[in-house]
C-alpha positions as CSV (number, residue, x, y, z in Angstrom):
1,X,1.7,-59.1,34.2
2,X,-1.6,-57.3,33.2
3,X,-3.6,-58.7,30.3
4,X,-0.5,-59.9,28.5
5,X,1.1,-56.4,28.8
6,X,4.1,-56.3,31.2
7,X,4.3,-52.9,32.7
8,X,7.3,-51.5,34.7
9,X,6.6,-51.5,38.4
10,X,8.5,-48.3,39.6
11,X,5.3,-46.3,39.1
12,X,2.0,-47.1,40.8
13,X,-1.4,-46.4,39.4
14,X,-1.7,-43.6,42.0
15,X,1.6,-42.1,40.8
16,X,0.4,-42.1,37.1
17,X,-3.0,-40.5,38.0
18,X,-1.2,-37.8,40.0
19,X,1.1,-37.1,37.0
20,X,-2.0,-37.0,34.7
21,X,-3.7,-34.3,36.9
22,X,-0.6,-32.1,36.7
23,X,0.0,-32.6,33.0
24,X,-0.8,-29.7,30.6
25,X,-0.8,-31.9,27.4
26,X,-4.2,-33.6,27.3
27,X,-3.1,-36.5,25.1
28,X,-0.3,-37.4,27.4
29,X,-2.8,-37.2,30.4
30,X,-5.1,-39.7,28.7
31,X,-2.2,-42.1,28.1
32,X,-1.1,-41.9,31.7
33,X,-4.7,-42.7,33.0
34,X,-5.1,-45.6,30.5
35,X,-1.9,-47.3,31.9
36,X,-3.0,-46.5,35.4
37,X,-6.4,-48.2,34.6
38,X,-4.5,-51.4,33.4
39,X,-2.4,-51.3,36.7
40,X,-5.7,-51.1,38.7
41,X,-6.9,-54.3,37.0
42,X,-9.0,-53.0,34.0
43,X,-8.8,-55.0,30.7
44,X,-6.6,-53.7,28.0
45,X,-9.8,-53.1,25.8
46,X,-11.7,-51.2,28.5
47,X,-8.7,-49.1,29.5
48,X,-8.1,-48.1,25.9
49,X,-11.7,-47.3,25.2
50,X,-11.9,-45.0,28.3
51,X,-9.0,-43.0,26.9
52,X,-10.3,-42.9,23.3
53,X,-7.8,-45.3,21.6
54,X,-7.7,-48.9,20.4
55,X,-5.9,-51.7,22.2
56,X,-2.9,-51.8,19.8
57,X,-2.3,-48.1,20.3
58,X,-2.4,-48.6,24.1
59,X,0.1,-51.5,23.7
60,X,2.4,-49.2,21.7
61,X,2.3,-46.5,24.4
62,X,3.0,-49.1,27.1
63,X,6.2,-50.1,25.2
64,X,7.2,-46.5,25.1
65,X,6.4,-46.1,28.9
66,X,8.4,-49.2,29.7
67,X,11.4,-47.9,27.8
68,X,11.4,-44.1,28.8
69,X,9.0,-43.7,31.6
70,X,6.3,-41.0,31.5
71,X,8.4,-38.8,29.2
72,X,8.1,-41.7,26.6
73,X,4.3,-40.8,26.4
74,X,5.0,-37.5,24.7
75,X,4.6,-37.2,20.8
76,X,7.9,-37.3,19.0
77,X,8.7,-34.3,16.7
78,X,7.2,-34.7,13.3
79,X,10.0,-35.0,10.8
80,X,12.8,-32.5,10.5
81,X,12.4,-28.8,11.1
82,X,11.7,-26.9,7.9
83,X,14.6,-25.1,6.5
84,X,14.0,-21.2,6.5
85,X,15.9,-18.3,5.0
86,X,18.7,-16.7,7.0
87,X,18.6,-12.9,7.5
88,X,21.1,-12.5,4.7
89,X,19.0,-14.5,2.3
90,X,15.9,-12.5,3.3
91,X,17.7,-9.3,2.5
92,X,18.5,-10.8,-0.9
93,X,14.9,-11.7,-1.5
94,X,13.8,-8.2,-0.7
95,X,16.4,-6.8,-3.1
96,X,15.2,-9.2,-5.8
97,X,11.5,-8.2,-5.3
98,X,12.3,-4.4,-5.4
99,X,14.1,-4.9,-8.7
100,X,11.4,-5.0,-11.3
101,X,11.3,-8.1,-13.6
102,X,12.7,-7.9,-17.1
103,X,9.8,-8.6,-19.5
104,X,12.3,-10.0,-22.0
105,X,14.3,-12.1,-19.7
106,X,11.7,-13.1,-17.1
107,X,8.6,-12.9,-19.3
108,X,6.8,-10.9,-16.5
109,X,6.0,-7.3,-15.9
110,X,5.4,-7.7,-12.1
111,X,6.3,-10.2,-9.5
112,X,3.5,-12.5,-8.1
113,X,3.8,-14.5,-4.9
114,X,4.1,-17.7,-7.0
115,X,7.0,-16.2,-8.9
116,X,8.9,-15.3,-5.8
117,X,8.2,-18.7,-4.4
118,X,9.8,-20.4,-7.4
119,X,12.8,-18.1,-7.3
120,X,13.4,-18.8,-3.6
121,X,13.2,-22.5,-4.2
122,X,15.6,-22.3,-7.2
123,X,18.1,-20.0,-5.5
124,X,18.2,-21.4,-1.9
125,X,16.4,-24.8,-2.1
126,X,13.9,-23.6,0.4
127,X,10.2,-24.4,-0.2
128,X,7.6,-21.9,1.1
129,X,3.9,-22.3,0.6
130,X,2.6,-19.5,-1.7
131,X,0.4,-18.0,1.0
132,X,3.5,-17.9,3.3
133,X,5.3,-15.7,0.7
134,X,2.9,-12.9,1.4
135,X,3.6,-13.1,5.1
136,X,7.4,-13.2,4.3
137,X,7.1,-10.0,2.2
138,X,5.1,-8.2,4.8
139,X,7.8,-9.1,7.4
140,X,10.3,-7.5,5.0
141,X,8.2,-4.3,5.1
142,X,7.0,-4.8,1.5
143,X,3.4,-4.1,0.4
144,X,1.5,-4.7,-2.8
145,X,1.0,-1.1,-3.9
146,X,0.2,0.9,-7.0
147,X,3.1,2.2,-9.1
148,X,3.9,5.9,-9.6
149,X,4.1,6.6,-13.3
150,X,7.0,8.4,-15.0
151,X,7.6,9.4,-18.6
152,X,10.2,7.3,-20.5
153,X,11.9,10.6,-21.6
154,X,12.2,12.1,-18.1
155,X,15.6,13.0,-16.8
156,X,16.3,12.0,-13.2
157,X,19.2,14.4,-12.9
158,X,17.3,17.3,-14.2
159,X,14.5,16.6,-11.9
160,X,16.9,16.4,-8.9
161,X,18.4,19.8,-9.9
162,X,14.9,21.4,-10.1
163,X,14.4,20.3,-6.5
164,X,17.2,22.7,-5.5
165,X,14.3,25.0,-5.4
166,X,15.7,28.1,-3.7
167,X,18.2,28.5,-6.6
168,X,15.3,28.2,-9.2
169,X,13.3,30.8,-7.4
170,X,16.2,33.2,-7.2
171,X,16.6,32.9,-11.0
172,X,13.0,34.0,-11.8
173,X,12.2,36.3,-9.0
174,X,11.6,39.9,-10.2
175,X,13.5,42.7,-8.4
176,X,10.3,44.2,-6.9
177,X,9.5,40.8,-5.2
178,X,12.9,40.1,-3.6
179,X,12.1,41.4,-0.2
180,X,8.4,40.1,-0.2
181,X,7.1,37.1,1.6
182,X,6.8,34.1,-0.9
183,X,3.9,31.7,-1.5
184,X,4.4,28.6,-3.5
185,X,1.4,27.6,-5.7
186,X,1.1,24.6,-7.9
187,X,-1.1,24.7,-11.0
188,X,-2.5,22.4,-13.7
189,X,-5.6,21.5,-15.7
190,X,-7.8,18.4,-15.6
191,X,-10.3,17.2,-18.2
192,X,-13.6,16.0,-16.8
193,X,-16.2,14.7,-19.2
194,X,-18.8,12.3,-20.2
195,X,-16.2,9.7,-21.1
196,X,-15.4,9.5,-17.4
197,X,-13.0,7.5,-15.1
198,X,-13.5,4.6,-12.8
199,X,-12.1,4.1,-9.3
200,X,-11.8,1.4,-6.7
201,X,-14.8,0.5,-4.6
202,X,-15.4,-2.1,-1.8
203,X,-17.1,-5.2,-2.9
204,X,-17.5,-8.9,-2.1
205,X,-14.5,-11.1,-2.7
206,X,-14.7,-12.8,-6.0
207,X,-17.0,-10.2,-7.6
208,X,-16.4,-7.1,-9.8
209,X,-18.9,-4.4,-8.9
210,X,-20.4,-2.4,-11.8
211,X,-19.9,1.3,-12.2
212,X,-21.4,3.6,-14.9
213,X,-19.1,4.9,-17.7
214,X,-20.4,7.0,-20.5
215,X,-19.0,6.8,-24.1
216,X,-19.8,10.3,-25.2
217,X,-17.3,13.2,-25.4
218,X,-18.7,16.4,-23.9
219,X,-16.2,17.8,-21.5
220,X,-15.0,20.7,-19.4
221,X,-11.6,21.7,-18.0
222,X,-10.8,22.5,-14.4
223,X,-8.0,25.1,-14.2
224,X,-6.9,24.5,-10.6
225,X,-4.1,25.7,-8.3
226,X,-3.4,25.4,-4.6
227,X,-1.1,26.9,-2.1
228,X,0.0,24.0,0.2
229,X,1.4,26.1,2.9
230,X,-1.9,28.0,3.4
231,X,-4.3,25.2,2.4
232,X,-6.1,27.4,-0.1
233,X,-6.8,27.2,-3.8
234,X,-8.1,29.0,-6.9
235,X,-10.0,27.4,-9.7
236,X,-12.1,28.0,-12.9
237,X,-14.1,25.6,-14.9
238,X,-13.7,26.4,-18.6
239,X,-14.9,24.9,-21.9
240,X,-11.5,24.9,-23.5
241,X,-7.8,24.6,-22.4
242,X,-6.1,27.6,-24.1
243,X,-4.2,30.8,-23.4
244,X,-7.4,32.8,-22.8
245,X,-8.5,30.4,-20.1
246,X,-5.0,30.4,-18.5
247,X,-5.0,34.2,-18.4
248,X,-8.3,34.1,-16.6
249,X,-6.9,31.5,-14.2
250,X,-3.8,33.6,-13.4
251,X,-6.1,36.5,-12.5
252,X,-8.0,34.2,-10.2
253,X,-4.8,33.0,-8.5
254,X,-3.6,36.5,-8.2
255,X,-6.7,37.5,-6.3
256,X,-6.1,34.8,-3.8
257,X,-2.4,35.7,-3.0
258,X,-2.2,37.4,0.4
259,X,-1.6,41.1,0.3
260,X,2.1,42.0,0.4
261,X,3.1,38.5,-0.8
262,X,4.5,37.2,-4.1
263,X,3.5,33.9,-5.5
264,X,5.7,31.4,-7.3
265,X,3.4,29.3,-9.5
266,X,4.7,26.0,-10.6
267,X,3.4,25.0,-14.1
268,X,4.1,22.4,-16.7
269,X,5.2,23.0,-20.3
270,X,1.7,23.1,-21.9
271,X,1.5,25.5,-24.9
272,X,-1.0,27.8,-23.2
273,X,1.4,28.1,-20.2
274,X,4.2,29.5,-22.3
275,X,2.4,31.5,-25.1
276,X,3.6,35.0,-25.8
277,X,0.1,36.4,-25.2
278,X,0.1,35.0,-21.7
279,X,-0.3,37.9,-19.2
280,X,1.2,37.3,-15.8
281,X,0.0,39.5,-12.9
282,X,2.6,41.4,-11.1
283,X,2.3,39.4,-7.9
284,X,2.9,36.1,-9.7
285,X,6.1,34.5,-11.2
286,X,5.7,31.3,-13.2
287,X,8.3,28.5,-12.7
288,X,8.2,25.8,-15.3
289,X,8.8,22.2,-14.5
290,X,11.4,20.1,-16.3
291,X,10.1,18.4,-19.4
292,X,8.2,15.1,-18.9
293,X,8.0,15.5,-15.1
294,X,4.3,15.5,-14.1
295,X,5.2,13.6,-10.9
296,X,6.9,16.9,-9.6
297,X,3.6,18.7,-9.7
298,X,1.6,18.1,-6.6
299,X,-1.6,19.4,-8.4
300,X,-1.6,16.0,-10.1
301,X,-2.3,14.4,-6.7
302,X,-5.1,16.9,-6.2
303,X,-6.7,15.7,-9.4
304,X,-6.4,12.1,-8.3
305,X,-8.1,12.9,-5.0
306,X,-11.0,14.7,-6.8
307,X,-11.5,11.9,-9.3
308,X,-11.4,9.2,-6.7
309,X,-13.7,10.9,-4.2
310,X,-16.0,13.1,-6.3
311,X,-15.8,12.8,-10.1
312,X,-15.3,9.1,-11.0
313,X,-18.0,6.4,-11.4
314,X,-20.5,9.0,-12.7
315,X,-22.4,9.8,-15.9
316,X,-23.1,13.4,-17.0
317,X,-26.0,14.1,-19.2
318,X,-25.0,17.6,-20.3
319,X,-22.1,20.1,-20.2
320,X,-23.9,22.0,-17.4
321,X,-24.0,18.8,-15.3
322,X,-20.2,18.5,-15.8
323,X,-19.6,22.1,-14.7
324,X,-21.8,21.8,-11.6
325,X,-20.1,18.5,-10.6
326,X,-16.6,20.1,-11.1
327,X,-17.5,23.2,-9.1
328,X,-19.0,21.2,-6.2
329,X,-15.9,18.9,-6.1
330,X,-13.5,21.9,-6.0
331,X,-15.5,23.9,-3.4
332,X,-15.8,20.8,-1.2
333,X,-12.0,20.5,-1.3
334,X,-11.5,24.1,-0.5
335,X,-13.5,23.5,2.7
336,X,-10.7,21.0,3.7
337,X,-7.5,23.1,4.1
338,X,-5.7,20.3,6.0
339,X,-6.4,17.9,3.2
340,X,-4.9,20.3,0.7
341,X,-1.8,20.6,2.9
342,X,-1.5,16.8,3.3
343,X,-1.8,16.1,-0.4
344,X,0.2,18.9,-2.0
345,X,3.0,19.8,0.5
346,X,6.5,18.9,-0.6
347,X,9.6,19.2,1.5
348,X,11.8,20.4,-1.4
349,X,9.8,23.7,-1.9
350,X,8.7,24.4,1.7
351,X,12.1,25.9,2.5
352,X,11.4,29.0,0.5
353,X,7.8,29.8,1.6
354,X,7.2,31.7,4.8
């Protein structure tokens, strides 16, 4: 009997201290040394104080020790293990997230973590913390990314048929170019003006950095085209987007096509691309995209790159300032042929270029 606490006698104080020295769990080691101190004659109050506990807590651990030995001094598992989604359920969650919400039915235009949290709880009776939902989605190889726009009138089947690119080229290739080496070019126009655009910047969390945006309307147009296979381009900055400007641009593209080659230039259906007064140089053939299909034109991605890296978040005092900025942005791009290849290359048209 030690201070009104009866302690089992099959473990000596030395045995308990030896176990404490070998124990990896610090709290278990403290409990072992506290009981050892009582066996050595210390008062219950002093033994508890040395190990950072009160007398009643020590008494409780002695009861556990008497019933189960040293293993009784370990903490019991806290509650029941949390239920988690099975692999099959996780796959269903991924499919649900990839299916965009119905604004009419769901009242949402995009899924937030809290929406997915509520859906999982309603569907599977599994409760995740909202922060854990983000981790779950990352584990399912999902990321919070920007959407790729498409026109509501676009035809997916027509677009897929256009990507059978060799057949499209065969249909438009003139007889004199059949045996020539082909270059694929992509062409488009971009309006750059005083009423500019904004882009993302780094900023401190919780803030919204300021960026200048003019409200005036002076503008210019970049007529641009690149050949992804060669990493080269041809551009003009013009005051208007019309057939005259397009004719001048075709002459500029023609001058950049390698000698002995023939260029297939992919264009959209703008009026100045299809006008009867358009004059196509003999080393160029124009291939028109399907209607409402700007996503098939890699030149759109070139414009995105230029705006994000050179033309956004700026104010232009005069038309000349706009022209100067456009020329510098394009010339800086032309100095980066690997960037052009990376942005504008597409597998579906590389098969016909050589």
